[in-house]
N, C-alpha and C positions, 0 to 999 in steps of 0.2 A: 448496527455499525458500531463499530470499534475504535477509538480514536488510541495512538501511539507516537511516541517522539523519539528522536534520535539529536545529535548536534545540527543535522541539516534539516530540522524542521519537524512542522506537527503534521501527522499523515491520517487518513482515516481510511477504514477497510470497512466497504459498504456489501454487503449481503445483496447479490441481484439473483433474479430469476435464473434457471439453467438454461434456458434460450435465449435470453436475451442480447442484442448485440447493438451496434450504431449508437455506441453511449456518447452523450454529450451534458457538460454541464453549463446551467443558467445561471450566471452569478447575478441572479435579482438581488436589488438591494436590499429589498425587505422579506423576500420568501425565495432564497437560492432551493434548486432542485437538481436531480440527476434525470435525466430523459434517457429511454432506452426502446428500442423496440423487440417485439417478437413476433416475425413474420410481419403481418400486416396490420399488426394492433400497436399501439404505443404504451408506454406507462411512465410513471415519474415517482422517484423517491425524494420527497422534501428534507434537505440539510440545515444543521444549524447555521446561524448567519455566521458567514465566512466568506471568502473568495475561493473558490479550489479550481485545480488544474488535475487533469487524468495522468496518473502515471500508468495502468495497465491493468489487466485481469491479473488475479494470481497466477493462474496455471498458464500464463503468457509471458511472465517477466521477463526480461534477456538479463544478460550480464551487465549491460550498460545503464539499462533501467534500475537495478539493484543498487549501482553504483552513486545513484542519486538520491538513495533513500538511506543506508547504511554507514557505518563510519568506520575509518582506516585505523588499526590500530598502530602498525608502524608501516615503514614504505609499502611494502609489498602483501601485508597480511589484512585482514577485516576481522570485525569483532565479530564473539560466539556470544550472542544475546542469551544462550540459554544458562551460561556460566555465572555464578554471584560475583567471582572476582576475574578480573581482566589478568592473566598470565600466558606466556610466551607457549604452553601448551595446548591453550586453548583458542589459538589463533585461527583463524579460516585464509584459505588461499584464495577463495573465490566470494565475488561479492553475491553470488545467488545462494551460494550458501549460508552466508551470513543474514543475508535476507530471509531465507526460509527460518533461521535460528530466532530471529527476531520475531516472525509470525508466531511460531511454536511458543516464545517467551509469553508471547501476548494473548495466547489461547484462541488463536485464529487459525481454523482447522485447515492445511495444506489441500485438501481434498475438498473443501468448500468453492462455492462460485461467488469470489468475493472481486470487487474491483477496489483497486487502491487509488484514493486523491490524495493529493499535497494541498494543507490549507493554507494558503497564500497571506492571509490576515487575519 
């Protein structure tokens, strides 16, 4: 698990098994966990105490989902998180490109099987 932040909140990238699907977060007061299925079997990954919502699988993130996570630089551009300084030449025109740069800046493998969660509390 890797935690990262933007001005839109705190997020968690959770490494999940390759063929996992049907994700659901149980926001149990004392022991929150991520539930998943692999064919007819189930599994769970215990999470730090907080309330979470699912953004989506890293490999399937859409432009709209990316906008829920990344910061805008100006009216029509998004931040390139791999750059140490924010300047016009490092702005990106796609929230998805910005999201990918955020993953790279936080050393999250873009080819890995990660589920992105938003920490609600």
